[in-house]
Structures are given as C-alpha cells and as structure tokens.
C-alpha positions in Angstrom: 269.4 4.2 4.1 268.3 0.6 4.6 268.2 -2.3 2.2 265.3 -4.7 1.9 265.0 -7.8 -0.2 261.8 -8.2 -2.2 260.6 -11.5 -3.6 258.7 -10.8 -6.7 257.7 -13.4 -9.3 260.1 -15.9 -7.8 263.1 -13.6 -8.0 264.8 -11.7 -5.3 265.5 -8.0 -5.6 267.4 -5.9 -3.0 266.4 -2.3 -3.0 267.3 0.7 -0.9 264.8 2.6 1.2 264.7 5.2 3.9 265.2 4.2 7.5 261.8 3.1 8.9 260.3 2.5 5.5 261.4 -1.2 5.3 258.0 -2.6 6.2 256.2 -0.3 3.8 258.5 -1.3 0.9 258.2 -5.0 1.7 254.4 -4.5 1.6 254.6 -2.9 -1.8 256.8 -5.7 -3.0 254.2 -8.2 -1.8 251.5 -6.3 -3.6 253.4 -6.5 -6.9 254.1 -10.2 -6.4 250.4 -10.9 -5.9 249.6 -8.9 -9.0 252.0 -11.0 -11.0 250.6 -14.2 -9.6 247.1 -13.1 -10.6 248.2 -12.4 -14.1 248.8 -16.1 -14.6 251.6 -17.8 -16.6 253.8 -15.3 -18.3 256.8 -17.5 -18.5 257.2 -16.6 -22.2 257.6 -12.9 -21.4 260.8 -11.1 -20.5 261.1 -10.1 -16.8 261.0 -6.4 -17.7 257.8 -6.8 -19.7 256.1 -8.8 -17.0 256.9 -6.2 -14.4 255.7 -3.5 -16.8 252.4 -5.3 -17.1 252.1 -5.5 -13.3 252.9 -1.9 -12.9 250.3 -0.9 -15.5 247.6 -3.0 -13.9 248.4 -1.4 -10.5 248.5 2.1 -11.9 245.1 1.4 -13.6 243.7 0.3 -10.2 245.0 3.4 -8.6 243.5 5.5 -11.3 240.1 3.8 -11.0 240.1 4.3 -7.3 240.7 8.0 -7.8 244.1 8.1 -6.3 245.9 9.2 -9.5 245.0 11.1 -12.6 246.0 9.9 -16.0 248.5 12.1 -17.8 246.6 15.0 -19.3 247.9 17.8 -21.5 249.3 20.6 -19.4 247.3 23.8 -19.4 248.9 26.8 -21.1 249.9 29.9 -19.1 246.9 31.7 -20.7 244.6 29.1 -19.2 246.3 29.1 -15.8 246.6 32.9 -15.4 243.0 33.8 -14.8 242.4 31.0 -12.2 245.7 31.8 -10.6 244.9 35.5 -10.4 241.5 34.8 -8.7 243.2 32.4 -6.2 245.9 35.0 -5.4 243.3 37.7 -4.9 241.4 35.4 -2.5 244.6 34.6 -0.7 245.5 38.3 -0.4 242.0 39.1 1.0 242.4 36.3 3.6 245.8 37.5 4.6 244.5 41.1 4.9 241.7 39.9 7.1 244.1 37.9 9.3 246.4 40.9 9.6 243.5 43.1 10.6 242.3 40.7 13.3 245.8 40.4 14.7 246.2 44.2 14.8 242.8 44.9 16.3 
C-alpha cells in the first residue's frame, strides 16, 4: 500500500491506495478539488456537506455520461428467472457446439 496526500478545498488529506495507483488517485483528488472550486463559495457549509455536494455533482455527471446507472429497484427472482434460463440455454448450446468442434 502507498499513501498519497490530496489537496481538496484547501485542505490536505492523506489516503492509502494500491501500489502503482498513486497518480490515478492524485488525479481523482484534483478532479474533486476542481469541482469544489466550480461550486463557488461554500464557506458557510460544513466540510462533510461540501464534499457530499461535490460527490453528488460528479456522480450526476457520470450518470449523464452513461457511465453509471442510478439506483433502481432490484428485480425479483420471478422477473430474473426467465431471462436467466434463456441465457443459460444459449450458453449451454454454445458450449455444446464448442465441445463438438473440439471433438470433431
């Protein structure tokens, strides 16, 4: 594990990350710092609340870009089962065809 120090909103935060991920984590910290700067003066807000707003804005941007899906109600097993059965049947057919081609 490595430690990196992020400067976000005029404060320093030391966080742990995997070896080799230091540059990536520093880049993420810079992204958060820029988002906070773009939000304007939030000096009347608590640090936690300010970081929460920045995280929400970044998550919204990610969602809008199609990189994340908003939390949706999970499907019930009854809704999943038919689709899963079809997918498993397709997979079984593919595996059977592959086995046949390897044997023949």
